[in-house]
C-alpha positions in Angstrom: 17.6 -30.6 55.9 15.4 -32.8 53.7 12.3 -31.0 54.8 13.9 -27.7 53.8 14.8 -29.0 50.4 11.3 -30.3 49.7 9.8 -27.0 50.8 11.9 -25.2 48.3 11.6 -27.5 45.3 8.1 -28.9 45.2 6.2 -25.6 44.8 8.6 -24.4 42.2 8.5 -27.6 40.1 4.7 -27.7 40.5 4.3 -24.1 39.3 6.6 -24.7 36.3 4.6 -27.9 35.4 1.3 -26.1 35.6 2.6 -23.3 33.3 3.9 -25.8 30.8 0.5 -27.6 30.7 -1.3 -24.3 30.2 1.0 -23.2 27.3 0.5 -26.6 25.6 -3.3 -26.4 25.9 -3.4 -22.8 24.7 -1.3 -23.7 21.7 -3.6 -26.6 20.9 -6.7 -24.4 21.2 -5.2 -21.8 18.9 -4.4 -24.4 16.3 -8.0 -25.6 16.4 -9.3 -22.1 15.8 -10.8 -21.9 19.3 -8.7 -19.0 20.5 -8.5 -16.1 18.1 -6.0 -13.2 18.1 -8.0 -10.6 16.2 -9.8 -9.8 13.0 -8.9 -7.6 10.1 -10.7 -4.3 10.4 -13.2 -3.0 7.8 -13.2 0.5 9.4 -10.2 1.9 7.4 -12.2 2.9 4.3 -12.3 6.7 3.7 -15.7 8.2 4.4 -17.1 11.6 3.8 -14.3 12.5 1.3 -14.3 16.1 0.3 -12.2 18.2 -2.1 -11.9 21.8 -0.9 -9.6 24.8 -1.2 -9.3 24.3 -4.9 -7.2 27.3 -6.1 -4.8 28.0 -9.0 -1.9 26.4 -7.1 -3.4 23.9 -4.6 -6.3 21.7 -3.5 -7.2 19.8 -0.3 -8.5 16.3 0.2 -10.0 15.4 3.5 -11.9 12.4 4.8 -12.8 10.4 7.9 -12.1 6.8 9.0 -13.9 4.9 11.8 -10.7 4.1 13.6 -7.3 5.8 13.8 -5.6 4.8 10.5 -2.4 5.7 8.6 -3.1 7.5 5.4 -1.5 9.3 2.5 -2.3 10.7 -0.9 -0.7 9.7 -4.2 -0.9 12.4 -6.8 0.6 13.5 -10.1 -0.1 15.0 -13.5 -0.8 11.6 -15.1 -2.2 8.3 -14.0 1.2 7.0 -12.9 1.0 9.5 -10.0 4.4 9.4 -8.4 4.1 12.0 -5.6 3.2 11.0 -2.1 1.6 13.6 0.2 1.4 13.1 4.0 -1.2 14.5 6.3 -0.7 18.3 6.9 0.0 17.5 10.6 2.7 14.8 9.8 5.7 16.7 8.4 8.0 13.7 8.6 6.5 10.6 10.0 3.0 9.5 9.2 0.7 9.1 12.2 -2.7 7.4 12.5 -5.7 9.8 12.5 -9.5 9.5 12.4 -9.8 12.8 10.5 -7.4 13.0 7.6 -6.3 16.2 5.8 -4.0 16.5 2.8 -3.0 19.7 1.0 -1.4 19.4 -2.5 0.7 22.5 -3.2 2.9 24.1 -5.8 0.6 23.2 -8.7 0.1 24.8 -12.1 -3.1 26.8 -12.8 -5.9 25.3 -14.9 -4.2 21.9 -14.9 -5.7 18.4 -14.5 -4.2 16.4 -11.6 -4.8 12.8 -10.6 -4.9 11.3 -7.1 -5.7 8.2 -5.1 -6.0 7.6 -1.4 -4.0 5.2 0.6 -5.8 4.2 3.9 -4.1 1.5 6.0 -2.8 -1.1 3.5 -5.4 -0.3 0.8 -5.4 1.9 -2.2 -8.7 3.6 -3.0 -9.4 4.7 -6.6 -12.2 5.3 -9.0 -12.9 2.0 -10.7 -9.1 1.3 -10.9 -8.5 4.8 -12.2 -7.2 7.7 -10.1 -9.6 10.5 -9.3 -9.1 13.8 -11.0 -9.3 17.5 -10.0 -8.6 20.6 -12.1 -6.9 23.6 -10.5 -8.5 27.0 -11.2 -7.3 29.6 -13.6 -4.8 32.1 -12.4 -6.7 34.2 -9.8 -6.7 37.8 -8.7 -3.9 38.3 -6.2 -4.8 41.9 -5.4 -7.7 41.3 -3.1 -6.9 41.5 0.6 -7.5 38.5 2.9 -10.6 38.4 5.0 -10.0 36.2 8.1 -12.9 34.3 9.7 -12.0 33.0 13.1 -13.5 31.3 16.1 -13.2 28.4 18.6 -14.5 24.9 18.8 -15.0 23.1 22.1 -16.4 19.7 23.1 -19.4 19.2 25.4 -16.9 18.9 28.2 -15.6 22.4 27.4 -12.2 21.1 26.1 -10.6 21.5 22.7 -11.5 18.6 20.4 -8.7 16.0 19.7 -9.3 16.4 16.0 -11.7 18.6 14.0 -12.1 20.2 10.6 -14.1 23.3 9.7 -15.8 23.6 6.3 -17.2 26.9 5.1 -19.2 27.9 1.9 -21.6 30.5 0.7 -25.2 29.2 0.7 -25.4 30.1 -3.0 -22.1 28.6 -4.2 -20.9 25.0 -4.1 -17.2 26.1 -3.8 -16.0 25.4 -0.2 -12.9 26.1 1.9 -11.7 24.2 4.9 -9.1 24.2 7.7 -7.9 22.0 10.5 -8.8 23.1 14.0 -5.7 24.0 16.1 -4.8 22.0 19.3 -6.4 24.8 21.5 -9.7 24.6 19.5 -9.1 27.8 17.5 -9.4 28.1 13.7 -9.0 30.7 11.0 -10.0 30.8 7.3 -9.6 33.3 4.6 -13.2 33.7 3.3 -12.0 36.0 0.5 -11.3 32.8 -1.4 -15.0 32.2 -1.7 -15.8 35.8 -2.6 -16.4 37.4 0.8 -14.4 40.6 0.5 -13.0 42.4 3.5 -14.8 45.5 4.7 -17.6 44.9 2.2 -21.1 46.2 2.9 -22.6 43.1 1.3 -23.9 40.5 3.7 -23.8 36.8 2.7 -25.3 33.8 4.3 -22.5 31.3 5.2 -22.9 27.6 6.0 -20.4 25.9 8.3 -19.8 22.3 9.0 -17.6 21.4 11.9 -16.5 17.7 11.7 -15.0 16.2 14.8 -13.7 12.7 15.4 -17.0 11.7 17.1 -19.4 14.6 16.8 -20.3 17.4 14.3 -22.1 20.7 14.2 -23.9 22.6 11.5 -24.0 26.4 11.6 -25.6 29.2 9.6 -24.2 32.7 10.0 -24.0 36.0 8.2 -20.6 37.1 6.8 -20.9 40.3 8.9 -20.8 38.3 12.1 -17.6 36.2 11.6 -15.1 38.5 13.4 -15.1 36.3 15.4 -17.7 33.5 15.1 -19.3 32.7 18.5 -17.9 29.6 20.3 -19.2 26.4 18.8 -19.9 23.3 20.9 -19.5 20.1 18.9 -22.7 18.1 18.6 -24.9 21.2 18.7 -26.3 23.0 15.6 -26.6 26.8 15.4 -28.6 29.3 13.3 -27.1 32.7 14.2 -29.2 34.4 11.6 -32.4 33.6 13.5 -30.6 33.3 16.9 -31.7 29.7 17.2 -29.7 26.8 18.8 -30.5 23.4 17.4 -32.4 24.5 14.3 -35.3 22.6 12.9 -34.9 19.6 10.6 -35.8 21.7 7.6 -33.1 24.2 8.5 -30.5 21.5 9.1 -31.3 19.9 5.7 -29.6 22.9 4.1 -26.3 21.8 5.5 -26.2 18.7 3.2 -24.9 20.8 0.4 -21.3 20.2 1.4 -20.5 17.5 -1.3 -18.8 14.4 -0.2 -18.6 10.7 -1.2 -17.8 7.5 0.6 -15.9 4.4 -0.1 -17.6 1.1 0.6 -16.7 -2.5 0.0 -19.3 -2.8 -2.8 -16.5 -2.2 -5.3 -14.2 -4.9 -4.0 -12.1 -6.6 -6.7 -12.2 -10.4 -7.1 -9.6 -12.2 -5.0 -9.0 -15.4 -3.0 -8.0 -14.5 0.6 -7.9 -18.0 1.9 -6.0 -20.1 0.9 -2.7 -18.3 0.3 -0.5 -20.0 -2.2 0.9 -23.3 -0.9 -1.1 -23.0 2.3 -1.3 -26.2 4.4 -4.5 -27.5 5.9 -5.0 -30.4 8.2 -8.8 -30.0 7.8 -10.0 -32.2 4.9 -12.9 -29.8 4.4 -11.2 -26.4 4.6 -13.0 -23.1 4.6 -12.2 -20.8 1.7 -13.2 -17.2 1.4 -12.4 -14.1 -0.6 -14.0 -11.0 -2.1 -15.7 -9.9 -5.4 -18.2 -7.3 -6.4 -21.3 -7.0 -4.2 -24.0 -9.6 -4.8 -22.0 -11.1 -7.6 -21.9 -14.8 -8.7 -18.6 -16.6 -8.0 -17.9 -19.9 -9.8 -15.6 -22.1 -7.8 -13.5 -25.0 -9.2 -11.4 -27.3 -7.0 -9.0 -29.6 -8.8 -8.6 -32.7 -6.7 -8.9 -36.4 -7.4 -12.4 -35.5 -8.5 -13.0 -32.0 -9.9 -15.4 -30.0 -7.7 -17.5 -27.3 -9.3 -19.8 -25.0 -7.4 -20.9 -21.4 -7.1 -21.7 -18.9 -4.4 -23.0 -15.4 -4.3 -21.3 -12.6 -2.5 -23.0 -10.6 0.3 -23.8 -6.9 0.0 -20.2 -6.1 1.2 -18.6 -8.3 -1.5 -17.6 -11.2 0.7 -17.9 -14.9 -0.2 -17.1 -18.1 1.6 -17.2 -21.8 0.6 -16.6 -25.1 2.3 -16.7 -28.3 0.3 -19.3 -30.8 1.3 -17.1 -33.9 0.7 -13.6 -34.2 2.3 -10.7 -33.5 0.0 -8.1 -36.2 -0.5 -4.6 -35.7 1.0 -2.1 -34.0 -1.3 -1.8 -30.9 -3.6 -4.9 -29.1 -4.8 -5.9 -26.0 -6.8 -8.8 -23.7 -6.3 -9.9 -21.2 -8.9 -12.7 -18.6 -9.0 -14.3 -17.0 -12.0 -16.5 -13.9 -11.6 -17.2 -10.5 -13.1 -15.7 -7.3 -11.6 -17.6 -4.1 -11.3 -16.8 -3.1 -14.9 -18.3 -6.3 -16.3 -14.9 -7.9 -17.1 -14.7 -11.6 -16.3 -11.8 -12.3 -13.9 -10.2 -15.7 -13.1 -7.9 -16.3 -10.0 -6.1 -19.4 -8.9 -4.4 -20.5 -5.7 -2.7 -23.8 -4.7 -3.0 -25.5 -1.3 -2.1 -28.7 0.4 -4.3 -31.1 2.5 -2.5 -33.4 4.9 -3.8 -36.8 5.8 -5.0 -37.3 9.4 -2.1 -38.1 11.7 0.6 -36.7 9.3 3.5 -34.7 10.7 4.0 -31.3 9.2 5.3 -27.9 10.3 3.1 -24.8 11.0 -0.3 -26.1 10.0 -2.8 -23.5 8.9 -6.3 -23.3 10.4 -9.1 -22.7 8.0 -10.3 -19.2 8.8 -14.0 -18.5 9.0 -14.9 -14.9 7.9 -17.6 -12.8 9.5 -21.1 -13.3 8.0 -20.3 -16.3 5.8 -22.3 -16.4 2.6 -21.6 -19.9 1.2 -24.6 -21.3 -0.6 -23.5 -24.2 -2.9 -26.9 -24.8 -4.3 -27.6 -21.3 -5.5 -27.6 -20.9 -9.3 -28.6 -17.3 -10.0 -27.9 -15.4 -13.2 -24.6 -13.4 -13.0 -25.2 -9.8 -12.5 -23.1 -6.6 -12.5 -23.9 -4.3 -9.6 -24.8 -0.9 -10.7 -22.9 2.2 -9.4 -24.5 4.2 -6.6 -25.3 7.8 -7.6 -23.2 10.3 -5.9 -24.2 13.7 -4.4 -23.6 16.9 -6.4 -20.0 17.7 -6.7 -17.8 20.6 -7.9 -17.4 20.6 -11.7 -13.6 20.1 -11.4 -13.9 16.8 -9.6 -15.0 13.5 -11.2 -16.7 11.3 -8.6 -18.0 8.0 -10.0 -18.4 5.0 -7.8 -15.0 4.3 -6.2 -13.0 1.0 -6.2 -11.1 -0.6 -3.4 -7.8 -2.3 -4.2 -7.2 -4.6 -1.2 -3.7 -5.9 -0.5 -3.0 -9.4 -1.7 -1.7 -10.5 1.6 -4.7 -9.4 3.7 -6.1 -12.2 5.9 -9.1 -12.3 8.1 -8.8 -14.5 11.2 -11.6 -16.8 12.4 -14.3 -15.8 14.8 -14.3 -17.0 18.5 -15.3 -20.6 19.2 -18.2 -22.0 21.2 -19.0 -21.4 24.9 -17.3 -24.8 25.7 -14.1 -23.6 24.1 -14.3 -20.3 26.0 -14.7 -22.2 29.3 -11.6 -24.2 28.4 -9.7 -21.1 27.8 -10.7 -19.6 31.1 -9.6 -22.7 32.9 -6.2 -22.4 31.2 -5.9 -18.8 32.4 -6.8 -20.0 36.0 -4.1 -22.7 35.9 -1.5 -20.1 34.7 -2.3 -17.8 37.5 -2.1 -20.6 40.0 1.3 -21.6 38.7 2.6 -18.0 38.9 1.3 -17.8 42.5 3.2 -21.0 43.4 6.4 -19.6 41.8 6.1 -16.4 43.8 5.5 -18.3 47.0 8.5 -20.6 46.3 10.7 -17.6 45.7 9.7 -16.4 49.1 10.7 -19.7 50.7 14.1 -19.5 49.0 14.9 -16.2 50.6 14.0 -17.4 54.1 
């Protein structure tokens, strides 16, 4: 009987003990910043933003993100906006997309409208001001539609998961667009760009098919669009010269579809770490935040002794700073002073707490280390205001100066992975966990015998 009891209990208790040891070690490594959970993505910024289908009652905003991201459009007749537009494919609940497509409808002719883009948790504007687009004057409603149709496939001969077709006359910057259907088909009314139905005139049309991973450029005559031959994404076509994969000089003509990108060069000044009243057990915590690209950031830490230093942001607008001398235990304040993209000096302040070594406290925070740290306490360059990057030609109804990102105040970047030694320790912990689970399974088998 005693032998049976031992055979039942020892493997079970040993397995539970190993699991508890692993959980404790994993928690310790996470608190030390050795094990990381993830990192805030910088891939949600709208890229290749285009304004198309501008009519007397509507317009369309489309763009691409590097990863599937939730998006929406804020729009209105004044800068207060007020109207939220979901993606055309999301009638009720917003879903993450790589290609984003918003149609603003029921507008007044020849009227100025404002809009901003919400991508992920960030609002994208034009230097803290909404973008603008003007609807066209009341158009001619007597012309009959002229449908241009076709089909898009991938290199695997399947319909693309997401795709947008853009079309314009080679001699006119005004463009129209449409989403590709789930089966790969599409249809556009080219009468909206002046291609009349049953007309003897032949116009050269340019097409851009933008997929979530690949794209294609096409040149075709308006007389050959009923239907357009099948387009395989990642291949370019010149149906005028009957050429597949046109030369570089021919492909260069497709760059006339105006678009603009958002980058982090327009980041507003902020302190990401610490958050207000954040607790550190590290006497030399790592601070980081954002400001304009290549801007000088003056840092002041109010401690027993006031620490004053300065760093310069990297090309993406990120900065980081770690004090050389340990901070005394207790309450502290960090403030930054820098110029935003408009040249206005901004000051931001956060409070934090440093605990003495060996103190007991709840939920200590680990000092995050952002990617590509740029701390350089000895640098003393002259403050500079980054200049706006020129944008490509755009329709006269759209104002496209350099855009501005408004990041959320609560965004936090987690630290990068630790050293190879820490990784080995983590792997050992995983091995111990698996061994404990195996013993539990074996013990359960004994119990049933």
